C-alpha positions in Angstrom: 40.4 -27.2 15.8 41.8 -23.8 15.8 41.1 -22.7 11.8 39.5 -19.2 12.5 36.9 -20.0 9.8 35.9 -23.4 11.3 35.6 -21.8 14.8 33.2 -19.1 13.2 31.1 -21.9 11.5 30.7 -23.5 14.7 29.8 -20.5 16.8 27.4 -19.6 14.2 25.9 -22.9 14.2 25.5 -22.3 18.0 23.9 -19.1 17.5 21.5 -20.8 14.8 20.1 -23.0 17.6 20.1 -20.0 20.1 17.6 -17.8 17.8 15.7 -21.1 16.7 14.8 -22.0 20.2 13.3 -18.5 20.8 11.8 -18.2 17.3 9.8 -21.5 17.8 7.3 -20.0 20.1 6.7 -17.1 17.8 5.7 -19.1 14.9 3.4 -21.4 17.0 1.7 -18.9 19.1 -1.5 -19.1 17.3 -1.8 -22.7 18.0 -0.4 -22.2 21.5 -2.8 -19.2 22.2 -5.9 -21.5 21.3 -4.7 -24.5 23.1 -3.9 -22.7 26.3 -6.3 -20.0 25.9 -4.0 -16.9 25.9 -4.3 -13.3 25.3 -2.1 -11.1 22.9 -0.6 -9.5 26.3 0.4 -12.9 27.5 1.7 -13.9 24.1 3.8 -10.5 24.3 5.2 -11.6 27.7 6.2 -14.9 26.7 7.9 -13.6 23.4 9.2 -10.4 24.9 9.6 -9.5 28.6 9.2 -13.0 29.8 12.2 -14.0 27.7 14.2 -10.6 28.0 13.9 -10.6 31.7 16.7 -12.9 32.7 18.4 -12.9 29.2 19.3 -9.2 29.8 20.1 -9.1 33.5 22.2 -12.4 33.5 24.1 -11.5 30.2 26.3 -9.1 32.5 27.5 -11.2 35.2 27.8 -14.2 32.6 29.9 -11.8 30.3 32.1 -10.9 33.3 32.9 -14.7 33.8 33.4 -15.0 30.2 36.1 -12.1 30.3 38.0 -14.1 33.1 37.3 -17.6 32.6 37.1 -20.3 29.9 34.6 -18.9 27.3 34.2 -22.4 25.7 32.9 -24.1 28.5 30.5 -21.4 29.3 29.1 -21.3 25.9 28.7 -25.2 25.5 26.9 -25.3 28.7 24.6 -22.6 28.0 23.8 -24.6 24.8 23.1 -27.7 26.5 20.7 -26.0 29.2 18.6 -23.9 26.8 18.2 -26.8 24.6 17.1 -28.8 27.5 14.6 -26.0 28.5 13.1 -26.0 25.0 12.2 -29.7 25.5 10.6 -28.8 28.5 8.6 -25.9 27.0 6.8 -28.8 25.0 5.5 -30.2 28.3 3.9 -27.1 29.5 0.2 -27.2 30.3 -0.4 -23.6 31.3 0.7 -20.1 30.6 2.6 -20.1 33.8 4.5 -23.3 33.1 5.3 -22.1 29.6 6.4 -18.8 31.1 9.0 -20.8 33.6 10.4 -22.9 30.8 10.9 -19.6 28.4 12.6 -17.9 31.5 14.8 -21.0 31.6 15.8 -20.8 27.8 16.5 -17.0 28.2 18.6 -17.4 31.4 20.8 -20.0 29.6 20.9 -18.1 25.9 22.4 -15.2 28.1 25.7 -17.5 28.0 25.5 -17.7 24.2 26.3 -14.3 22.3 29.0 -12.5 24.7 31.5 -15.4 25.0 31.0 -16.0 21.3 31.9 -12.5 20.3 34.9 -12.5 22.4 36.3 -15.6 20.8 35.5 -14.3 17.4 37.5 -11.0 18.1 40.5 -13.4 19.1 40.4 -15.0 15.6 39.7 -12.0 13.5 41.4 -8.7 13.1 39.5 -5.4 13.5 39.6 -4.8 9.7 37.7 -8.2 9.2 35.2 -7.9 12.1 32.4 -6.4 10.1 32.4 -9.3 8.0 33.0 -11.9 10.8 30.1 -10.4 13.0 27.9 -10.5 9.9 28.5 -14.0 9.2 28.0 -14.9 12.8 24.7 -12.9 12.6 23.7 -14.9 10.0 22.8 -17.2 12.7 19.5 -15.2 13.1 18.2 -15.9 9.6 19.4 -19.4 9.6 17.5 -19.7 13.0 14.5 -18.3 11.7 14.5 -20.7 8.8 15.0 -23.7 11.2 12.3 -22.5 13.6 9.8 -21.1 11.2 9.8 -24.0 8.5 10.8 -27.0 10.7 8.8 -26.1 13.5 5.8 -24.9 11.5 6.1 -28.3 9.6 6.3 -30.3 12.3 3.6 -28.7 14.2 1.0 -28.9 11.2 1.5 -32.7 11.2 2.2 -33.7 14.8 1.3 -30.6 16.9 3.2 -27.9 18.7 4.6 -29.9 21.5 6.5 -32.3 19.2 7.9 -29.1 17.3 9.5 -28.0 20.8 11.3 -31.6 21.2 12.2 -31.7 17.6 14.6 -28.5 18.1 15.6 -29.0 21.6 17.1 -32.5 21.6 19.6 -31.8 18.7 20.8 -29.0 20.5 21.7 -31.0 23.6 23.6 -33.4 21.5 25.5 -30.7 19.8 26.6 -29.1 23.1 28.4 -32.5 23.9 30.1 -32.6 20.4 31.4 -29.1 20.6 32.7 -29.5 24.1 35.4 -32.0 22.7 35.8 -29.9 19.5 36.3 -26.3 20.1 39.3 -24.9 21.9 39.8 -21.7 23.9 41.8 -19.3 22.1 44.6 -17.0 23.6 42.9 -13.6 24.5 44.1 -10.8 22.6 46.2 -12.9 20.3 45.1 -10.8 17.1 45.7 -7.5 18.6 49.0 -8.2 20.4 47.5 -7.5 23.7 48.7 -9.8 26.9 46.2 -12.4 28.0 47.4 -11.4 31.6 46.3 -7.8 31.5 44.5 -6.8 34.6 40.9 -7.7 35.2 38.4 -4.6 35.3 36.1 -4.6 37.9 32.1 -4.3 37.1 32.4 -0.3 37.8 35.6 -0.2 35.7 34.3 -1.9 32.8 30.9 0.1 32.7 32.6 3.5 33.3 35.3 2.6 30.6 32.9 1.6 27.9 30.5 4.4 28.7 32.8 6.9 28.9 33.2 6.5 25.1 30.2 8.4 23.7 30.2 6.6 20.6 29.6 3.3 22.5 26.9 4.7 24.5 25.0 6.0 21.6 25.5 2.7 19.7 23.8 0.9 22.6 20.6 3.1 22.4 20.6 3.0 18.5 20.6 -0.8 18.7 18.0 -0.7 21.5 15.4 1.4 19.5 16.2 -0.6 16.3 15.4 -4.0 18.0 12.4 -2.4 19.6 10.7 -2.0 16.3 12.0 -5.2 14.8 11.2 -7.4 17.6 7.7 -5.8 17.7 7.0 -6.7 14.0 9.0 -9.9 13.7 7.5 -11.3 16.8 3.9 -10.7 15.7 4.3 -11.2 12.0 2.9 -14.7 11.8 0.0 -13.9 13.9 -0.7 -10.6 11.9 -0.4 -12.7 8.3 -2.9 -15.4 9.7 -5.5 -12.6 11.1 -5.3 -10.1 8.6 -5.2 -12.3 5.4 -6.4 -15.7 6.8 -3.4 -17.5 5.5 -2.8 -21.1 7.3 0.1 -21.9 9.6 2.1 -24.0 7.0 1.9 -21.4 4.3 2.9 -18.7 6.8 5.8 -20.9 8.2 7.3 -21.5 4.9 6.9 -18.0 3.5 8.2 -16.3 6.7 11.1 -18.7 7.1 12.3 -18.4 3.5 11.7 -14.7 3.2 13.3 -13.7 6.4 15.8 -16.4 6.6 17.2 -15.9 3.0 16.5 -11.9 3.1 18.2 -11.9 6.4 21.3 -13.8 5.4 21.8 -11.6 2.4 21.2 -8.4 4.3 23.7 -9.5 7.2 26.4 -10.4 4.8 26.1 -7.1 2.6 25.9 -4.8 5.8 29.2 -6.3 7.3 30.8 -6.4 4.0 29.8 -2.8 3.2 31.1 -1.5 6.6 34.4 -3.2 6.2 34.9 -1.9 2.7 33.6 1.6 3.0 35.0 1.8 6.5 38.4 1.0 5.3 38.5 4.9 4.4 35.8 6.2 6.7 35.4 4.3 10.0 32.0 6.2 10.2 30.6 3.7 7.8 30.4 1.3 10.5 27.6 3.5 11.9 26.2 4.8 8.5 25.2 1.2 7.5 22.9 0.9 10.8 21.5 4.3 9.5 20.7 3.0 6.1 19.3 -0.3 7.7 16.5 1.7 9.6 15.8 3.9 6.7 15.3 1.2 4.1 13.2 -1.2 6.5 10.8 1.4 6.9 9.2 1.1 3.6 8.6 -2.5 3.2 7.4 -2.6 6.8 4.4 -0.2 6.1 3.8 -2.3 2.9 3.5 -5.5 5.0 0.9 -3.8 7.4 -1.5 -2.0 5.2 -1.7 -3.9 2.0 -4.7 -5.8 1.2 -3.1 -8.4 -0.8 -1.5 -11.4 1.2 0.7 -11.9 -1.7 2.1 -8.5 -1.7 2.6 -8.7 2.1 4.3 -11.9 2.1 6.7 -10.6 -0.7 7.5 -7.4 1.1 8.7 -9.5 3.9 12.0 -10.4 2.1 13.2 -6.7 1.6 12.1 -5.8 5.1 14.3 -8.8 6.4 17.2 -8.0 4.3 17.4 -4.4 5.2 16.5 -5.1 8.9 19.4 -7.6 9.2 22.2 -5.3 7.8 22.8 -3.3 11.2 23.8 -6.3 13.2 27.4 -7.0 12.1 28.6 -3.4 12.1 27.2 -2.8 15.4 28.9 -5.7 17.1 32.2 -4.8 15.1 32.1 -1.3 16.6 31.3 -2.6 20.2 34.2 -5.3 20.1 36.7 -2.7 18.5 36.0 -0.1 21.1 36.7 -2.6 24.2 39.8 -3.9 25.4 40.6 -7.7 25.3 39.3 -8.2 29.0 36.1 -6.4 28.2 34.9 -8.0 25.1 32.3 -10.1 26.3 31.1 -7.5 28.6 30.8 -4.9 25.6 28.5 -7.5 23.8 26.4 -7.9 26.9 26.0 -4.2 27.5 24.7 -3.8 23.7 22.4 -6.7 24.3 21.2 -5.0 27.5 19.7 -2.3 25.7 18.8 -4.3 22.6 16.9 -6.7 25.0 15.9 -4.5 27.7 14.4 -1.8 25.2 13.7 -3.9 22.1 12.8 -7.4 23.0 11.5 -6.9 26.5 9.3 -3.7 25.6 8.6 -4.1 21.9 6.5 -7.2 21.8 5.0 -6.5 25.1 3.9 -3.0 24.1 2.5 -4.3 20.8 0.5 -6.8 22.6 -0.9 -4.3 25.3 -1.8 -1.9 22.4 -3.5 -4.6 20.3 -5.7 -5.6 23.2 -6.4 -1.9 24.2 -7.4 -1.2 20.5 -9.3 -4.5 19.8 -12.8 -3.2 21.2 -12.7 -0.2 18.5 -10.7 -1.7 15.8 -11.4 -5.4 16.0 -9.1 -7.4 13.8 -7.1 -4.2 12.7 -6.0 -3.5 16.1 -2.7 -5.5 15.6 -2.0 -3.6 12.6 -2.1 -0.2 14.1 -0.2 -1.6 17.2 2.6 -2.7 15.2 2.7 0.7 13.0 2.9 2.7 16.2 6.0 0.6 17.3 7.8 1.3 14.1 8.2 5.2 15.3 11.5 4.4 17.5 13.4 3.7 14.2 13.8 7.5 13.9 15.4 7.6 17.4 17.6 4.8 16.3 18.8 6.8 13.4 19.6 9.7 15.5 21.7 7.8 18.0 23.6 6.0 15.3 24.4 9.6 13.8 25.6 10.8 17.3 27.9 7.6 17.8 29.4 8.2 14.2 30.1 11.6 15.1 32.2 10.5 18.1 33.6 7.2 16.9 36.9 8.1 15.3 37.9 10.2 18.4 37.0 7.3 20.7 38.7 4.9 18.6 42.0 6.8 18.9 41.6 6.3 22.7 40.5 2.6 22.6 42.8 -0.1 24.2 
């Protein structure tokens, strides 16, 4: 089927499983920590660096393959393999075994987003890409809903291992179905470019994209945004349980609904706002991420410092909403600046910064800081570690502003 909205829905569904399979470890980490006797540093490794290592490095070569070969095949194979590794995570008996399975998940998930972004750009014109990528980015809050509520409920009833099986097996089935349903589109069909345009080498692709200052600053802004957001999001279940004594099922349902629904609304509003305001001023595709960073700071501080569990849980909704608004515009800018044979590669470079700076270092640094501060601060150590990790949002704001100042000039030279 080639209807663009159906294709977008299927790609978003894949992204739901992509994100759910990485979120399941986050919501279950307190149970896993107790069962496998793990430290906060080890949790930070599992949810951060251990995942981001191959996810970040393999994203580049896989994206290069996606710019040259069949994107659909790469995508559905990746879905099947990361789902299998999710099932295997439920069989881990030690930190090392769990780390290996999570590395397997991350390696396969590297083949998810770059091909999807490239396919979306071949169905939607640049004037609709902010909205299209925001809809696609709704896979994140939907994935959190699935990972937190479903996995949390199953784990509370049957244990954390069964929760991994419950999320992994459907992904394997979906990969088989989508192999026969999805079709590979013609590259550049929307932009009037020839699919037979010369392939760029690694050096040409990197040089061509980073020659555009707006793209380079965009990557830095996205990296520092995710440093703060991954730090807070990945430790949020543990923080709520430790700081307020809330049980797992209550945490999973409240976080799942708040982050899921708030993220859905924020992602959609961010993309639509960028498309509407960007029709007159292209800089709005970068102004929206700036607003996202500014307005997400306030509820984050409330979450970390209120003495009320009800207020903390309530503040998660606006945090998730504002925090999700940056995604669609960021990906839309990256795709619009890249030519048709560099689109998957452009996404991979953005993800290199988002995951190399954000996912790899954010949760890990929060875990290390928490362990370091624990002898003096006790149960408050995680609170102050997460607070310090909000500071890079100010760097993100600066780099988005720099990107906005160069965007229109670079846009004229694109393609």
